[in-house]
C-alpha positions in Angstrom: 3.3 1.7 -13.7 1.4 3.5 -10.9 -0.8 1.3 -8.7 -3.4 3.0 -6.4 -5.0 1.2 -3.4 -7.8 2.2 -1.1 -6.8 1.1 2.4 -8.1 1.1 6.0 -4.8 2.5 7.3 -5.5 5.6 9.3 -2.3 6.5 11.2 1.5 6.9 10.8 1.9 4.2 13.5 0.1 1.7 11.2 2.3 2.7 8.3 5.5 2.2 10.4 4.1 -1.3 11.2 4.0 -2.4 7.6 6.9 -0.4 6.3 9.5 -3.2 6.5 7.3 -5.6 4.5 6.6 -3.0 1.9 10.3 -2.1 1.6 11.2 -5.8 1.2 8.6 -6.3 -1.5 9.1 -3.0 -3.3 12.9 -2.8 -3.6 13.7 -0.1 -6.1 10.1 1.2 -6.2 8.6 4.3 -4.7 5.5 4.2 -2.5 3.6 6.5 -0.2 0.4 6.9 1.7 -2.0 9.8 1.5 -3.8 9.7 4.9 -5.5 13.1 4.1 -7.5 11.4 1.3 -10.8 9.9 2.5 -9.7 6.5 1.0 -6.3 6.5 2.8 -4.6 6.0 -0.5 -1.5 3.9 -1.0 0.3 4.8 -4.3 3.1 2.6 -5.7 5.3 3.2 -8.7 6.5 -0.3 -9.7 7.7 -2.0 -12.8 6.2 -5.4 -11.7 2.6 -6.4 -11.0 2.4 -6.3 -7.2 -1.3 -6.0 -6.7 -1.9 -9.5 -5.1 1.2 -9.2 -2.9 0.2 -5.8 -1.5 -3.3 -6.8 -0.7 -2.0 -10.0 1.0 0.5 -8.0 3.1 -2.1 -5.4 4.3 -4.7 -8.2 4.9 -2.1 -10.1 7.0 -1.8 -7.1 9.3 -5.6 -6.8 9.6 -6.0 -3.9 7.1 -8.4 -3.7 4.2 -6.9 -3.0 0.8 -8.5 -2.7 -2.6 -6.9 -1.7 -5.9 -8.5 1.3 -7.5 -8.6 1.2 -11.3 -9.6 3.9 -13.8 
């Protein structure tokens, strides 16, 4: 399943900051940020429901994060 999040992450430096936590949570999953999108999109391809965990991780680092649904 593809999960899409709107985030307040605006730089590669911020992505590097949270990368270890995302990699630990998303073992075997693919994820990426699109900083060129106005919503600074985080896309995750995961077989498990990770919405709550992703929002918590980003919030813990001081970033806003909201799941975008159809």
